[in-house]
N, C-alpha and C positions, 0 to 999 in steps of 0.2 A: 216848149214852155219858156216863157220869158224869164230871164234871171232877175232876182230881186236886187234892187238898188241898195247901196250901202254908203255910209259916210265914213269919215276918218275918226269917228268917235271911238273911245277906248274906255271900257267900263271896269272899274276896280272893285265894285260891289253892286249889290242889287239895288241900292238907292239910286245910283247913277244910271243903271240899266232901266229901271222903271221910269225915271224922269225923262229919259230920252224917248221913251215910248208913250209918254203922256199917261202913265199909270200910277196909282197911289197904293194899290194893294196887289198881292200875288194873283188873285183871281182876275183882276182887271188887266194885269199884264198878260196873263194866259189868254184872255178873251181877245186882246189886241193882236196877239200873235196868230191866233186862230183866224181872225177876220182878215188879216193881211196875206194869208196864204190860200191858194186855190184849193189845196187838199185839206185845209183845216187842221193844222198841226195841234197836237196837245203839248202841254208843258209840264215838266216835273222839275223840282228844285233839289239840288244836291245839298245835303245838310252835313255840317261838320260832325264827325264821329264822336260818340261819347263813350265807346267801349275802350278798353285798355290798348287795343291795337290802332285806335283812331280811324276805324273804318267808317266810310261815309254811308249815310242812309239817304233814301229818296222819298220825297213827299210829293204827291200829286198836287195840282193847283186847285183841286176840289176841296178847298178849305172853307171853314166857317168860323164865326166868332172871333176869338182872340188870335187864332192862328192866321186868319186872313188879314193881317196887318203888316205893314212894313217894319214896325217896331218889333214884332215877334220874329219875323223872318231874318231881318238884317244880321243879327249877331250869329246866326246859325248857318246862313246860306254861303256855300262855297262855289256854286255854279248852277247851271241849268242843263236840261236835256230836252230835246224836242223829238216827237215821233208822230206817226200818223197811222190810221187804219184804212186799208183799201176798202172803199165803199162796195157793199155787196158781198164781202168776204170776211173772213176772220184774220186775214193776213195783216200783220202789223210790222211797221218798220221804225227803227230808231236811228237818229243821227248820233255821232259820237258825243259824249258828254263834253260840255264846255265849262272849264273852271276859270274863275277870276284870276288874273285879268283877262277880259274877253274884248276883242275888237269887233266892230260892227260887221266887218267883212266875214268873220267866222259865223255869225248868226245868219247872214244872207246865204252863205255856202251851205249851212245845215238845212235851211229851208229849201234851197234849190235841190239838194240831194233828195230830200223827202218828196218834193214835187215830181222829180224825174222818176223816182223809184215807185211811187204810187200810181203813176201812169196816166 
């Protein structure tokens, strides 16, 4: 499998990440990632924790309404995680979570890992 190309871009938040991928909403960013990978990665967003311990929560990109906006996500988002499901099976693989700041190489490496793992 051919490795994903990457730039020297460095993303400090989801606004910069989305802009570099030509996306304006979480669902559009997830669709762009899915379309750019052979295995069709899924995307989840790591959200800043609200409990006393500050634990992060995870939200899938299957958002609707007010949640599917950059304005809603930006103050809450601390990173992203990508994964894939192996076609024809229930096997699911996840790359390590990526927390801001993220460089473009880390995203390419996560996608490459998922492409190689899903076979």
